[in-house]
Every structure is written in C-alpha cells, then in structure tokens.
N, C-alpha and C positions, 0 to 999 in steps of 0.2 A: 504494500500500500504506500502510495506517495502522499505526503502531507502537502497541503496548499500553504506555502509560506508567503504568498503575495500580500502586500499591504492593500487595504481597501482604497479604491480610487477616491481622490479628493474631488469634490464638486467643482465644476468649472462654469463660469458664466457664459453668456452668448459669444464673447470674443475668444473664449478658450483660456482665459486667465483664471488662476486659482482664486477662490474667494478667501478673503482674510477672515479669520474667526474674530468676532466682536467679543471682547473681554467683558463688556458691560452686560449686566443682566437687565431684564426688563424692569426690575425695581429701581435700578440706578438711572434709567433714562428719564429725562424731564421733557414732557411735551412742550413744543414750541410751535406756535401757529402764526402764519402770516395771512391776514384776511383783507383783501382789497374791497373797499366799499365803493370805489369809483376809480377812474383814471386808467383802467386797462382797456385797450382797444378803443379808446375814445380820447378826444382832446378836451381836457377839463375835468372837473369833479374829482380831482386827485385827493384820495383819502385812503390810507392804509392803516390797519390795526395790527400790532404785534401783541401776542398773548403768551404768557409764560407764568406758571405757578399762580394761576388765578389773578393775575394782574395784567392790565391792558395799557398800552401806550399808543396814542394816535400820532401818525405822521401826516401832516398837512390836512387841510379841510377846505377845499376849493369849490367853485361852482363852474358851470359851463353855460353858454348861451343857448337858448332853444333853437331847434331847427325850424324850417319853414312850415312844418305841419303842426307846430305847437302854438296855436293861436291864443293870445291872451296871457302867455307865460313870459315873465321877465327873465328869470334865471332858474337853472336846474341845480339842486343841491344833492349831495349823497343821501341815500336812504338810511336814516338813523335807527331803524327798527331794531337791528342787531345790538346797537349801543344801548337802547332803552332796556332790552332784555338783560344786559350785563352792566348796568350803570354802576353797581357797587364795585366793579373791577377796574373802572377807569382811573388812571393815576396822573395822566398829563397829556399835553399836546406839544409836539415839537414841530417847528415849521422850517422848511428848507429855504424858501425865499418868498418875496412879496408879490408875485404875480397873482392875478385874480383867480386863476385856476388852481391855486394852492392856498389862498387865504379867504376867498369870497364867501365860503360857507361858515366861517368861524362865528359870526354873530348868531346864526341860526343854531349852531351847536351850543353856544353859551346860553341861549334861551332855555335849553333843556338840561344842561350839565354844568356844574360849577367845578372846572378843572383848571390847573395852572397851565400857562402858556410859556414856552421857551423858544426864543427866536433872536435873531440878530437885531441891532439897534434900528436899522432902517425898516426891516420887516415889522418889528413891534410898533414903530411909528405909524406905518400903514394900517396895521391891525387896530391900533389905538383909535384912529379916525373912524373906523367902522364900528368899533365898540361904542364910541361916543355918539355916533349918528343913530344907533339903535337904542340908546339910553341904558346901556349895560355897564357892568363893572367886571373886572377879571384880575386875578393874580398873575402878574407877568414877571418874567425873568430874562434879563439881557444875557446873551451868550455871544462869544466871538470865536472865530476860527482858532482852533488849538485848545479851546477850553474843554476840560473833562468835567462831567457832572453826572449825577445820578437822579433818576426818577423812579422811585420805588425800587424794584429789583433789576432795573435796567441801567447799566453803566454805559454812558454815551460820550463820544468824543466828536466835536464839531470839526469838520475838515473843509478848508477853503476850496471852492471850485469857481470856474469861470462861467458866467452866464450873461445874458443881456440885461441883467439888473444887478446892482451892487449888493454886497453882503449875502450872496448865495452860498449855501453850505450843503455838504453831504454829511451823513452821520454814520459813524462806526458804533454799532450797538451790540453790547454783550449782555447776556443773561444766563441763567442756569441751563437753559435749553440750547444755547448755541451763540453764534456770532454772525451778524449780517452787516453789510454796508449798504445803506440806502443813499443813492446818489442824488435823488431829486432830478431836476433838469440841469443840464450843463451844455456848454458849447466849447468846441475846440477851434480857436482862431489862429 
C-alpha cells in the first residue's frame, strides 16, 4: 500500500494566486460602511456618510439644480430619511470646499440635526451666510490644511488640494474599521 503524502492544495483565486489567510477572526473585524446619499453618477447633491462603531460622520451636504422636467422646484437636496433613522449616531459634518454642490444642503440639514461643522475659513464663511439667511445657528470649527483633529471615533487629517475655489481640502480619515481618503473635487492645472 502506498501512502498519499501530498499536501492539500491551497485555494487559488481567479488569477491563480494563493489566497492569504486572514489572521483576524470575525470578532476582531469592525464594520465600516460608506453610504452615499447623493453625488454618485450625478452633478451635485454631494453627501457621503461614513459609519463605524455606531457613529456616523457626514462629508459634504450639497444640492443640485433641477432638470427641465422638475417644474416649480428651486433646488434638489439629498434625501435625509436615512439620517433621520440614525440621528443618534450623527457626530459631525466635514466639508471639502465651498461650492454649492457641496454646501447648498447644509441649512436644510441643520433644520433637522444639531451637529458640529468642520471646514476651512472660506468655506465656513460661505456656510455662515447660508446659516444666517435661514435664521439658524450651528457649532462651527475652523480647520486648515495639515490640521489633524478628531470627530468622535474618526481621526481626520485635512490635506490641501487644488480646485477652482480657494481652501479646498481632501480628508484622510481613520477609524477602527479602516482608513479612507476622501478627495472631494480637485483639478490638476
């Protein structure tokens, strides 16, 4: 009788490479979700939610202008239904730059949720005008490129980028679930 001394074959992925064994167990993995409420496959309404450990961070909150078939509509804002369902998880809003498609929905957001806003000086000035126009108040925090700050469980670094408006920023965001870089809009000149 011959004994079979062959090692069992390691699983290979589609390209034929061996899969690396993940040392983390399911209990150690922290869920991290990126939830777009607008701004994907459209111009305007930019609004993205990051969720980790039952905490949510909003990135931008803009509007878009209606198309020709939307009679009587002045502006279109993101759908806040998901935020209403998770209002207790909202920790703050960070803003990449001051264009309307990134800040235009902020007054409508603040009418429903009392959350702090983090943005550059110019962007906060533009947001401040909108807040005043709507008769609202908000907790605001100035940030500049290179600043590192935290909003709940999110550690954020503001990164200077080039865009058609001053004080535009990208954000490097770390949390227990991972690390992303949100660029916002940028231009290469």
